[in-house]
N, CA, C, O and the ligand as a Tripos MOL2 file, in Angstrom:
@<TRIPOS>MOLECULE
protein
  261   259    66     0     0
PROTEIN
NO_CHARGES

@<TRIPOS>ATOM
      1 N          50.5230  -38.7770 -105.9780 N.3       1 MET1
      2 CA         51.4700  -39.8660 -106.1760 C.3       1 MET1
      3 C          51.3060  -40.4800 -107.5640 C.2       1 MET1
      4 O          50.1870  -40.7420 -108.0030 O.2       1 MET1
      5 N          52.3740  -40.6960 -108.2210 N.am      2 GLY2
      6 CA         52.3010  -41.3030 -109.5220 C.3       2 GLY2
      7 C          52.9390  -40.4350 -110.5960 C.2       2 GLY2
      8 O          53.7670  -40.8950 -111.3820 O.2       2 GLY2
      9 N          52.5400  -39.1840 -110.6100 N.am      3 HIS3
     10 CA         53.1030  -38.2870 -111.5970 C.3       3 HIS3
     11 C          54.4120  -37.6950 -111.0820 C.2       3 HIS3
     12 O          54.4230  -36.9280 -110.1190 O.2       3 HIS3
     13 N          55.4680  -38.0460 -111.7110 N.am      4 ALA4
     14 CA         56.7680  -37.5610 -111.2740 C.3       4 ALA4
     15 C          56.8570  -36.0570 -111.4680 C.2       4 ALA4
     16 O          56.5930  -35.5350 -112.5510 O.2       4 ALA4
     17 N          57.2290  -35.3830 -110.4110 N.am      5 GLY5
     18 CA         57.4450  -33.9520 -110.5130 C.3       5 GLY5
     19 C          56.2010  -33.1260 -110.2670 C.2       5 GLY5
     20 O          56.2880  -31.9090 -110.1040 O.2       5 GLY5
     21 N          55.0410  -33.7700 -110.2370 N.am      6 ILE6
     22 CA         53.8180  -33.0170 -110.0070 C.3       6 ILE6
     23 C          53.3250  -33.2640 -108.5870 C.2       6 ILE6
     24 O          53.1610  -34.4050 -108.1540 O.2       6 ILE6
     25 N          53.0980  -32.1780 -107.8840 N.am      7 LEU7
     26 CA         52.6260  -32.2610 -106.5190 C.3       7 LEU7
     27 C          51.1990  -31.7530 -106.4380 C.2       7 LEU7
     28 O          50.7980  -30.8570 -107.1820 O.2       7 LEU7
     29 N          50.4500  -32.3310 -105.5360 N.am      8 THR8
     30 CA         49.1440  -31.7670 -105.2170 C.3       8 THR8
     31 C          49.3180  -30.8940 -103.9930 C.2       8 THR8
     32 O          49.6330  -31.3840 -102.9080 O.2       8 THR8
     33 N          49.1150  -29.6170 -104.1680 N.am      9 VAL9
     34 CA         49.4130  -28.6870 -103.0950 C.3       9 VAL9
     35 C          48.2030  -27.8110 -102.7580 C.2       9 VAL9
     36 O          47.2750  -27.6390 -103.5480 O.2       9 VAL9
     37 N          48.2680  -27.2800 -101.5640 N.am     10 CYS10
     38 CA         47.2350  -26.3770 -101.0780 C.3      10 CYS10
     39 C          47.2470  -25.0710 -101.8830 C.2      10 CYS10
     40 O          48.3100  -24.4940 -102.1110 O.2      10 CYS10
     41 N          46.0710  -24.6070 -102.3110 N.am     11 PRO11
     42 CA         46.0110  -23.3630 -103.0830 C.3      11 PRO11
     43 C          46.2750  -22.1300 -102.2330 C.2      11 PRO11
     44 O          46.5360  -21.0500 -102.7620 O.2      11 PRO11
     45 N          46.2090  -22.2880 -100.9290 N.am     12 VAL12
     46 CA         46.3860  -21.1550 -100.0280 C.3      12 VAL12
     47 C          47.8540  -20.9560  -99.6600 C.2      12 VAL12
     48 O          48.4020  -19.8630  -99.8010 O.2      12 VAL12
     49 N          48.4760  -22.0290  -99.1870 N.am     13 CYS13
     50 CA         49.8230  -21.8910  -98.6610 C.3      13 CYS13
     51 C          50.8630  -22.6730  -99.4600 C.2      13 CYS13
     52 O          52.0630  -22.5430  -99.2190 O.2      13 CYS13
     53 N          50.4050  -23.4810 -100.4040 N.am     14 GLY14
     54 CA         51.3490  -24.2340 -101.2110 C.3      14 GLY14
     55 C          51.8860  -25.4760 -100.5230 C.2      14 GLY14
     56 O          52.7790  -26.1440 -101.0450 O.2      14 GLY14
     57 N          51.3450  -25.7870  -99.3520 N.am     15 GLY15
     58 CA         51.8050  -26.9630  -98.6180 C.3      15 GLY15
     59 C          51.3500  -28.2470  -99.2980 C.2      15 GLY15
     60 O          50.2660  -28.3130  -99.8780 O.2      15 GLY15
     61 N          52.1910  -29.2520  -99.2140 N.am     16 SER16
     62 CA         51.8500  -30.5400  -99.8180 C.3      16 SER16
     63 C          51.3390  -31.5360  -98.7770 C.2      16 SER16
     64 O          51.1140  -32.7090  -99.0730 O.2      16 SER16
     65 N          51.1660  -31.0480  -97.5780 N.am     17 ASP17
     66 CA         50.7020  -31.9200  -96.5080 C.3      17 ASP17
     67 C          49.1670  -31.9230  -96.4730 C.2      17 ASP17
     68 O          48.5450  -31.3890  -95.5540 O.2      17 ASP17
     69 N          48.5870  -32.5370  -97.4950 N.am     18 LEU18
     70 CA         47.1420  -32.5670  -97.6410 C.3      18 LEU18
     71 C          46.6110  -33.9640  -97.3760 C.2      18 LEU18
     72 O          47.2700  -34.9610  -97.6710 O.2      18 LEU18
     73 N          45.4250  -34.0200  -96.8220 N.am     19 TYR19
     74 CA         44.7590  -35.3010  -96.7050 C.3      19 TYR19
     75 C          43.2620  -35.1100  -96.8960 C.2      19 TYR19
     76 O          42.7520  -33.9920  -96.8190 O.2      19 TYR19
     77 N          42.5660  -36.2090  -97.1440 N.am     20 TYR20
     78 CA         41.1380  -36.1220  -97.3900 C.3      20 TYR20
     79 C          40.3730  -35.9760  -96.0910 C.2      20 TYR20
     80 O          40.6070  -36.6890  -95.1150 O.2      20 TYR20
     81 N          39.4550  -35.0340  -96.1130 N.am     21 GLU21
     82 CA         38.5270  -34.8890  -95.0120 C.3      21 GLU21
     83 C          37.3140  -35.7500  -95.3540 C.2      21 GLU21
     84 O          36.7070  -35.5910  -96.4130 O.2      21 GLU21
     85 N          36.9740  -36.6480  -94.4610 N.am     22 VAL22
     86 CA         35.9480  -37.6450  -94.7560 C.3      22 VAL22
     87 C          34.5610  -37.1230  -94.4210 C.2      22 VAL22
     88 O          34.3750  -36.3770  -93.4600 O.2      22 VAL22
     89 N          33.6160  -37.5210  -95.2120 N.am     23 GLY23
     90 CA         32.2210  -37.2490  -94.9010 C.3      23 GLY23
     91 C          31.6990  -35.9770  -95.5300 C.2      23 GLY23
     92 O          32.4570  -35.1680  -96.0650 O.2      23 GLY23
     93 N          30.3840  -35.8160  -95.4550 N.am     24 GLY24
     94 CA         29.7670  -34.6320  -96.0190 C.3      24 GLY24
     95 C          29.1170  -34.9080  -97.3530 C.2      24 GLY24
     96 O          29.5250  -35.8150  -98.0780 O.2      24 GLY24
     97 N          28.1130  -34.1310  -97.6720 N.am     25 TYR25
     98 CA         27.3690  -34.3250  -98.9090 C.3      25 TYR25
     99 C          28.1710  -33.9060 -100.1300 C.2      25 TYR25
    100 O          27.8400  -34.2720 -101.2580 O.2      25 TYR25
    101 N          29.2200  -33.1440  -99.9000 N.am     26 THR26
    102 CA         30.0170  -32.6810 -101.0210 C.3      26 THR26
    103 C          31.0220  -33.7160 -101.4770 C.2      26 THR26
    104 O          31.6890  -33.5530 -102.4980 O.2      26 THR26
    105 N          31.1190  -34.7890 -100.6990 N.am     27 GLY27
    106 CA         32.1120  -35.7930 -101.0480 C.3      27 GLY27
    107 C          33.4450  -35.4830 -100.4150 C.2      27 GLY27
    108 O          33.5300  -35.0770  -99.2560 O.2      27 GLY27
    109 N          34.4760  -35.6830 -101.1940 N.am     28 LYS28
    110 CA         35.8220  -35.5300 -100.6440 C.3      28 LYS28
    111 C          36.2370  -34.0670 -100.5480 C.2      28 LYS28
    112 O          36.0070  -33.2680 -101.4550 O.2      28 LYS28
    113 N          36.8440  -33.7540  -99.4350 N.am     29 LEU29
    114 CA         37.4280  -32.4410  -99.2640 C.3      29 LEU29
    115 C          38.8850  -32.6000  -98.8670 C.2      29 LEU29
    116 O          39.2660  -33.5380  -98.1670 O.2      29 LEU29
    117 N          39.6610  -31.6810  -99.3230 N.am     30 TYR30
    118 CA         41.0640  -31.6770  -98.9150 C.3      30 TYR30
    119 C          41.2310  -30.8460  -97.6560 C.2      30 TYR30
    120 O          40.5680  -29.8270  -97.4610 O.2      30 TYR30
    121 N          42.1130  -31.3010  -96.8290 N.am     31 HIS31
    122 CA         42.4130  -30.5870  -95.6000 C.3      31 HIS31
    123 C          43.9270  -30.3830  -95.5530 C.2      31 HIS31
    124 O          44.7050  -31.3340  -95.6250 O.2      31 HIS31
    125 N          44.3160  -29.1260  -95.4330 N.am     32 CYS32
    126 CA         45.7360  -28.7990  -95.3670 C.3      32 CYS32
    127 C          46.1840  -28.7310  -93.9160 C.2      32 CYS32
    128 O          45.6090  -28.0020  -93.1080 O.2      32 CYS32
    129 N          47.1930  -29.4820  -93.6060 N.am     33 LYS33
    130 CA         47.7050  -29.4740  -92.2430 C.3      33 LYS33
    131 C          48.4040  -28.1620  -91.8940 C.2      33 LYS33
    132 O          48.4540  -27.7620  -90.7310 O.2      33 LYS33
    133 N          48.9290  -27.5150  -92.8940 N.am     34 GLU34
    134 CA         49.7700  -26.3590  -92.6160 C.3      34 GLU34
    135 C          48.9590  -25.1040  -92.3150 C.2      34 GLU34
    136 O          49.3240  -24.3300  -91.4290 O.2      34 GLU34
    137 N          47.8630  -24.8930  -93.0430 N.am     35 CYS35
    138 CA         47.1000  -23.6560  -92.8380 C.3      35 CYS35
    139 C          45.6470  -23.9470  -92.4790 C.2      35 CYS35
    140 O          44.8460  -23.0240  -92.3330 O.2      35 CYS35
    141 N          45.3110  -25.2080  -92.3360 N.am     36 GLN36
    142 CA         43.9580  -25.6280  -91.9520 C.3      36 GLN36
    143 C          42.9270  -25.3450  -93.0350 C.2      36 GLN36
    144 O          41.7270  -25.3250  -92.7630 O.2      36 GLN36
    145 N          43.3870  -25.1260  -94.2540 N.am     37 TYR37
    146 CA         42.4580  -24.9620  -95.3670 C.3      37 TYR37
    147 C          41.6560  -26.2400  -95.5700 C.2      37 TYR37
    148 O          42.2060  -27.3420  -95.5550 O.2      37 TYR37
    149 N          40.3620  -26.0810  -95.7570 N.am     38 ILE38
    150 CA         39.5160  -27.2170  -96.0960 C.3      38 ILE38
    151 C          38.6780  -26.8400  -97.3000 C.2      38 ILE38
    152 O          37.9560  -25.8440  -97.2730 O.2      38 ILE38
    153 N          38.7710  -27.6360  -98.3590 N.am     39 GLY39
    154 CA         37.9990  -27.3300  -99.5440 C.3      39 GLY39
    155 C          38.2340  -28.3450 -100.6410 C.2      39 GLY39
    156 O          39.1350  -29.1790 -100.5440 O.2      39 GLY39
    157 N          37.4230  -28.2740 -101.6880 N.am     40 PRO40
    158 CA         37.5050  -29.2560 -102.7650 C.3      40 PRO40
    159 C          38.6030  -28.9510 -103.7730 C.2      40 PRO40
    160 O          38.9250  -29.7890 -104.6160 O.2      40 PRO40
    161 N          39.1740  -27.7690 -103.6920 N.am     41 LEU41
    162 CA         40.1340  -27.3590 -104.6950 C.3      41 LEU41
    163 C          41.5640  -27.5160 -104.2190 C.2      41 LEU41
    164 O          41.9100  -27.1310 -103.1020 O.2      41 LEU41
    165 N          42.3790  -28.0800 -105.0730 N.am     42 VAL42
    166 CA         43.8130  -28.1240 -104.8300 C.3      42 VAL42
    167 C          44.5180  -27.7340 -106.1190 C.2      42 VAL42
    168 O          43.9080  -27.6530 -107.1850 O.2      42 VAL42
    169 N          45.7940  -27.5000 -105.9960 N.am     43 VAL43
    170 CA         46.5810  -27.1000 -107.1450 C.3      43 VAL43
    171 C          47.5530  -28.2050 -107.5080 C.2      43 VAL43
    172 O          48.2580  -28.7400 -106.6520 O.2      43 VAL43
    173 N          47.5800  -28.5380 -108.7900 N.am     44 GLU44
    174 CA         48.5980  -29.4670 -109.2520 C.3      44 GLU44
    175 C          49.7750  -28.6550 -109.7690 C.2      44 GLU44
    176 O          49.6850  -27.9700 -110.7880 O.2      44 GLU44
    177 N          50.8600  -28.7490 -109.0530 N.am     45 ALA45
    178 CA         52.0030  -27.9080 -109.3640 C.3      45 ALA45
    179 C          53.2910  -28.7020 -109.2880 C.2      45 ALA45
    180 O          53.3920  -29.7170 -108.5990 O.2      45 ALA45
    181 N          54.2740  -28.2010 -110.0230 N.am     46 ASP46
    182 CA         55.6020  -28.7660 -109.8240 C.3      46 ASP46
    183 C          56.2450  -28.0690 -108.6260 C.2      46 ASP46
    184 O          55.6700  -27.1460 -108.0500 O.2      46 ASP46
    185 N          57.4070  -28.5070 -108.2700 N.am     47 GLU47
    186 CA         58.0320  -27.9850 -107.0620 C.3      47 GLU47
    187 C          58.2480  -26.4810 -107.1120 C.2      47 GLU47
    188 O          58.0990  -25.7840 -106.1080 O.2      47 GLU47
    189 N          58.5920  -26.0000 -108.2720 N.am     48 GLN48
    190 CA         58.8570  -24.5770 -108.4200 C.3      48 GLN48
    191 C          57.5920  -23.7590 -108.1930 C.2      48 GLN48
    192 O          57.6280  -22.7180 -107.5370 O.2      48 GLN48
    193 N          56.4870  -24.2300 -108.7320 N.am     49 MET49
    194 CA         55.2240  -23.5210 -108.5860 C.3      49 MET49
    195 C          54.7380  -23.5870 -107.1430 C.2      49 MET49
    196 O          54.2220  -22.6100 -106.6010 O.2      49 MET49
    197 N          54.9140  -24.7630 -106.5300 N.am     50 ALA50
    198 CA         54.5230  -24.9160 -105.1370 C.3      50 ALA50
    199 C          55.3080  -23.9600 -104.2500 C.2      50 ALA50
    200 O          54.7720  -23.3760 -103.3070 O.2      50 ALA50
    201 N          56.5630  -23.8170 -104.5670 N.am     51 ARG51
    202 CA         57.4000  -22.9150 -103.7850 C.3      51 ARG51
    203 C          56.9550  -21.4660 -103.9580 C.2      51 ARG51
    204 O          56.9770  -20.6810 -103.0100 O.2      51 ARG51
    205 N          56.5560  -21.1260 -105.1650 N.am     52 ALA52
    206 CA         56.1010  -19.7620 -105.4270 C.3      52 ALA52
    207 C          54.8460  -19.4420 -104.6210 C.2      52 ALA52
    208 O          54.7110  -18.3480 -104.0740 O.2      52 ALA52
    209 N          53.9340  -20.4020 -104.5530 N.am     53 ILE53
    210 CA         52.7100  -20.2110 -103.7660 C.3      53 ILE53
    211 C          53.0700  -20.0440 -102.2980 C.2      53 ILE53
    212 O          52.5150  -19.2040 -101.5900 O.2      53 ILE53
    213 N          54.0030  -20.8600 -101.8690 N.am     54 ARG54
    214 CA         54.4340  -20.8300 -100.4790 C.3      54 ARG54
    215 C          55.0600  -19.4860 -100.1060 C.2      54 ARG54
    216 O          54.7530  -18.9040  -99.0660 O.2      54 ARG54
    217 N          55.9250  -19.0230 -100.9620 N.am     55 GLU55
    218 CA         56.6020  -17.7570 -100.6770 C.3      55 GLU55
    219 C          55.6110  -16.6040 -100.6680 C.2      55 GLU55
    220 O          55.7240  -15.6780  -99.8660 O.2      55 GLU55
    221 N          54.6400  -16.6720 -101.5690 N.am     56 GLU56
    222 CA         53.6290  -15.6280 -101.6080 C.3      56 GLU56
    223 C          52.7920  -15.6380 -100.3320 C.2      56 GLU56
    224 O          52.4270  -14.5900  -99.7990 O.2      56 GLU56
    225 N          52.5030  -16.8240  -99.8670 N.am     57 HIS57
    226 CA         51.7190  -16.9680  -98.6380 C.3      57 HIS57
    227 C          52.4860  -16.4510  -97.4260 C.2      57 HIS57
    228 O          51.9400  -15.7360  -96.5860 O.2      57 HIS57
    229 N          53.7230  -16.8140  -97.3530 N.am     58 GLU58
    230 CA         54.5320  -16.4160  -96.2110 C.3      58 GLU58
    231 C          54.8410  -14.9280  -96.2200 C.2      58 GLU58
    232 O          54.9420  -14.2860  -95.1740 O.2      58 GLU58
    233 N          54.9860  -14.4060  -97.4130 N.am     59 GLY59
    234 CA         55.3340  -12.9950  -97.5270 C.3      59 GLY59
    235 C          54.1300  -12.0830  -97.6020 C.2      59 GLY59
    236 O          54.2680  -10.8610  -97.5440 O.2      59 GLY59
    237 N          52.9450  -12.6690  -97.7310 N.am     60 GLY60
    238 CA         51.7410  -11.8700  -97.8840 C.3      60 GLY60
    239 C          51.2390  -11.3210  -96.5670 C.2      60 GLY60
    240 O          51.8030  -11.5800  -95.5040 O.2      60 GLY60
    241 N          50.1810  -10.5680  -96.6630 N.am     61 THR61
    242 CA         49.5880   -9.9920  -95.4660 C.3      61 THR61
    243 C          48.7460  -11.0160  -94.7500 C.2      61 THR61
    244 O          47.9830  -11.7570  -95.3700 O.2      61 THR61
    245 N          48.8880  -11.0530  -93.4550 N.am     62 ALA62
    246 CA         48.1090  -11.9830  -92.6480 C.3      62 ALA62
    247 C          46.7960  -11.3240  -92.2490 C.2      62 ALA62
    248 O          46.7730  -10.3620  -91.4820 O.2      62 ALA62
    249 N          45.7170  -11.8550  -92.7780 N.am     63 THR63
    250 CA         44.4230  -11.2570  -92.4940 C.3      63 THR63
    251 C          43.5250  -12.1580  -91.6640 C.2      63 THR63
    252 O          42.5730  -11.7030  -91.0300 O.2      63 THR63
    253 N          43.8430  -13.4230  -91.6830 N.am     64 ASP64
    254 CA         42.9110  -14.3530  -91.0610 C.3      64 ASP64
    255 C          43.6650  -15.5230  -90.4410 C.2      64 ASP64
    256 O          43.6600  -16.6340  -90.9710 O.2      64 ASP64
    257 N          44.2880  -15.2660  -89.3530 N.am     65 GLY65
    258 CA         44.9650  -16.3420  -88.6770 C.3      65 GLY65
    259 C          46.4500  -16.2300  -88.8280 C.2      65 GLY65
    260 O          47.1880  -17.0690  -88.3120 O.2      65 GLY65
    261 ZN         47.5180  -24.7550  -96.7500 Zn       66 ZN66
@<TRIPOS>BOND
     1     1     2 1
     2     2     3 1
     3     3     4 2
     4     3     5 am
     5     5     6 1
     6     6     7 1
     7     7     8 2
     8     7     9 am
     9     9    10 1
    10    10    11 1
    11    11    12 2
    12    11    13 am
    13    13    14 1
    14    14    15 1
    15    15    16 2
    16    15    17 am
    17    17    18 1
    18    18    19 1
    19    19    20 2
    20    19    21 am
    21    21    22 1
    22    22    23 1
    23    23    24 2
    24    23    25 am
    25    25    26 1
    26    26    27 1
    27    27    28 2
    28    27    29 am
    29    29    30 1
    30    30    31 1
    31    31    32 2
    32    31    33 am
    33    33    34 1
    34    34    35 1
    35    35    36 2
    36    35    37 am
    37    37    38 1
    38    38    39 1
    39    39    40 2
    40    39    41 am
    41    41    42 1
    42    42    43 1
    43    43    44 2
    44    43    45 am
    45    45    46 1
    46    46    47 1
    47    47    48 2
    48    47    49 am
    49    49    50 1
    50    50    51 1
    51    51    52 2
    52    51    53 am
    53    53    54 1
    54    54    55 1
    55    55    56 2
    56    55    57 am
    57    57    58 1
    58    58    59 1
    59    59    60 2
    60    59    61 am
    61    61    62 1
    62    62    63 1
    63    63    64 2
    64    63    65 am
    65    65    66 1
    66    66    67 1
    67    67    68 2
    68    67    69 am
    69    69    70 1
    70    70    71 1
    71    71    72 2
    72    71    73 am
    73    73    74 1
    74    74    75 1
    75    75    76 2
    76    75    77 am
    77    77    78 1
    78    78    79 1
    79    79    80 2
    80    79    81 am
    81    81    82 1
    82    82    83 1
    83    83    84 2
    84    83    85 am
    85    85    86 1
    86    86    87 1
    87    87    88 2
    88    87    89 am
    89    89    90 1
    90    90    91 1
    91    91    92 2
    92    91    93 am
    93    93    94 1
    94    94    95 1
    95    95    96 2
    96    95    97 am
    97    97    98 1
    98    98    99 1
    99    99   100 2
   100    99   101 am
   101   101   102 1
   102   102   103 1
   103   103   104 2
   104   103   105 am
   105   105   106 1
   106   106   107 1
   107   107   108 2
   108   107   109 am
   109   109   110 1
   110   110   111 1
   111   111   112 2
   112   111   113 am
   113   113   114 1
   114   114   115 1
   115   115   116 2
   116   115   117 am
   117   117   118 1
   118   118   119 1
   119   119   120 2
   120   119   121 am
   121   121   122 1
   122   122   123 1
   123   123   124 2
   124   123   125 am
   125   125   126 1
   126   126   127 1
   127   127   128 2
   128   127   129 am
   129   129   130 1
   130   130   131 1
   131   131   132 2
   132   131   133 am
   133   133   134 1
   134   134   135 1
   135   135   136 2
   136   135   137 am
   137   137   138 1
   138   138   139 1
   139   139   140 2
   140   139   141 am
   141   141   142 1
   142   142   143 1
   143   143   144 2
   144   143   145 am
   145   145   146 1
   146   146   147 1
   147   147   148 2
   148   147   149 am
   149   149   150 1
   150   150   151 1
   151   151   152 2
   152   151   153 am
   153   153   154 1
   154   154   155 1
   155   155   156 2
   156   155   157 am
   157   157   158 1
   158   158   159 1
   159   159   160 2
   160   159   161 am
   161   161   162 1
   162   162   163 1
   163   163   164 2
   164   163   165 am
   165   165   166 1
   166   166   167 1
   167   167   168 2
   168   167   169 am
   169   169   170 1
   170   170   171 1
   171   171   172 2
   172   171   173 am
   173   173   174 1
   174   174   175 1
   175   175   176 2
   176   175   177 am
   177   177   178 1
   178   178   179 1
   179   179   180 2
   180   179   181 am
   181   181   182 1
   182   182   183 1
   183   183   184 2
   184   183   185 am
   185   185   186 1
   186   186   187 1
   187   187   188 2
   188   187   189 am
   189   189   190 1
   190   190   191 1
   191   191   192 2
   192   191   193 am
   193   193   194 1
   194   194   195 1
   195   195   196 2
   196   195   197 am
   197   197   198 1
   198   198   199 1
   199   199   200 2
   200   199   201 am
   201   201   202 1
   202   202   203 1
   203   203   204 2
   204   203   205 am
   205   205   206 1
   206   206   207 1
   207   207   208 2
   208   207   209 am
   209   209   210 1
   210   210   211 1
   211   211   212 2
   212   211   213 am
   213   213   214 1
   214   214   215 1
   215   215   216 2
   216   215   217 am
   217   217   218 1
   218   218   219 1
   219   219   220 2
   220   219   221 am
   221   221   222 1
   222   222   223 1
   223   223   224 2
   224   223   225 am
   225   225   226 1
   226   226   227 1
   227   227   228 2
   228   227   229 am
   229   229   230 1
   230   230   231 1
   231   231   232 2
   232   231   233 am
   233   233   234 1
   234   234   235 1
   235   235   236 2
   236   235   237 am
   237   237   238 1
   238   238   239 1
   239   239   240 2
   240   239   241 am
   241   241   242 1
   242   242   243 1
   243   243   244 2
   244   243   245 am
   245   245   246 1
   246   246   247 1
   247   247   248 2
   248   247   249 am
   249   249   250 1
   250   250   251 1
   251   251   252 2
   252   251   253 am
   253   253   254 1
   254   254   255 1
   255   255   256 2
   256   255   257 am
   257   257   258 1
   258   258   259 1
   259   259   260 2
@<TRIPOS>SUBSTRUCTURE
     1 MET1         2 RESIDUE 1 A MET
     2 GLY2         6 RESIDUE 1 A GLY
     3 HIS3        10 RESIDUE 1 A HIS
     4 ALA4        14 RESIDUE 1 A ALA
     5 GLY5        18 RESIDUE 1 A GLY
     6 ILE6        22 RESIDUE 1 A ILE
     7 LEU7        26 RESIDUE 1 A LEU
     8 THR8        30 RESIDUE 1 A THR
     9 VAL9        34 RESIDUE 1 A VAL
    10 CYS10       38 RESIDUE 1 A CYS
    11 PRO11       42 RESIDUE 1 A PRO
    12 VAL12       46 RESIDUE 1 A VAL
    13 CYS13       50 RESIDUE 1 A CYS
    14 GLY14       54 RESIDUE 1 A GLY
    15 GLY15       58 RESIDUE 1 A GLY
    16 SER16       62 RESIDUE 1 A SER
    17 ASP17       66 RESIDUE 1 A ASP
    18 LEU18       70 RESIDUE 1 A LEU
    19 TYR19       74 RESIDUE 1 A TYR
    20 TYR20       78 RESIDUE 1 A TYR
    21 GLU21       82 RESIDUE 1 A GLU
    22 VAL22       86 RESIDUE 1 A VAL
    23 GLY23       90 RESIDUE 1 A GLY
    24 GLY24       94 RESIDUE 1 A GLY
    25 TYR25       98 RESIDUE 1 A TYR
    26 THR26      102 RESIDUE 1 A THR
    27 GLY27      106 RESIDUE 1 A GLY
    28 LYS28      110 RESIDUE 1 A LYS
    29 LEU29      114 RESIDUE 1 A LEU
    30 TYR30      118 RESIDUE 1 A TYR
    31 HIS31      122 RESIDUE 1 A HIS
    32 CYS32      126 RESIDUE 1 A CYS
    33 LYS33      130 RESIDUE 1 A LYS
    34 GLU34      134 RESIDUE 1 A GLU
    35 CYS35      138 RESIDUE 1 A CYS
    36 GLN36      142 RESIDUE 1 A GLN
    37 TYR37      146 RESIDUE 1 A TYR
    38 ILE38      150 RESIDUE 1 A ILE
    39 GLY39      154 RESIDUE 1 A GLY
    40 PRO40      158 RESIDUE 1 A PRO
    41 LEU41      162 RESIDUE 1 A LEU
    42 VAL42      166 RESIDUE 1 A VAL
    43 VAL43      170 RESIDUE 1 A VAL
    44 GLU44      174 RESIDUE 1 A GLU
    45 ALA45      178 RESIDUE 1 A ALA
    46 ASP46      182 RESIDUE 1 A ASP
    47 GLU47      186 RESIDUE 1 A GLU
    48 GLN48      190 RESIDUE 1 A GLN
    49 MET49      194 RESIDUE 1 A MET
    50 ALA50      198 RESIDUE 1 A ALA
    51 ARG51      202 RESIDUE 1 A ARG
    52 ALA52      206 RESIDUE 1 A ALA
    53 ILE53      210 RESIDUE 1 A ILE
    54 ARG54      214 RESIDUE 1 A ARG
    55 GLU55      218 RESIDUE 1 A GLU
    56 GLU56      222 RESIDUE 1 A GLU
    57 HIS57      226 RESIDUE 1 A HIS
    58 GLU58      230 RESIDUE 1 A GLU
    59 GLY59      234 RESIDUE 1 A GLY
    60 GLY60      238 RESIDUE 1 A GLY
    61 THR61      242 RESIDUE 1 A THR
    62 ALA62      246 RESIDUE 1 A ALA
    63 THR63      250 RESIDUE 1 A THR
    64 ASP64      254 RESIDUE 1 A ASP
    65 GLY65      258 RESIDUE 1 A GLY
    66 ZN66       261 GROUP 0 **** ****
C-alpha cells in the first residue's frame, strides 16, 4: 500500500492476497492465501508482472499440491 501501481505479490502464484505470519525467530513471514506459500520473500510487481507470474503458475506443471 502506498506505491501506486506496485503490488506485493506471491513469488509462487502471483497472488496479492498476502498477509504476515506472526511469530518465529525469523521475524515476519508472508503467507499467501492462494497457494499457501509461506516465506520471507515476496515480489514487488506491477499488475502486468503479477499477471505474468499468475499465468505461469496456472499454466505450469503441478508438482506439489
Ligand atoms: Zn501464492
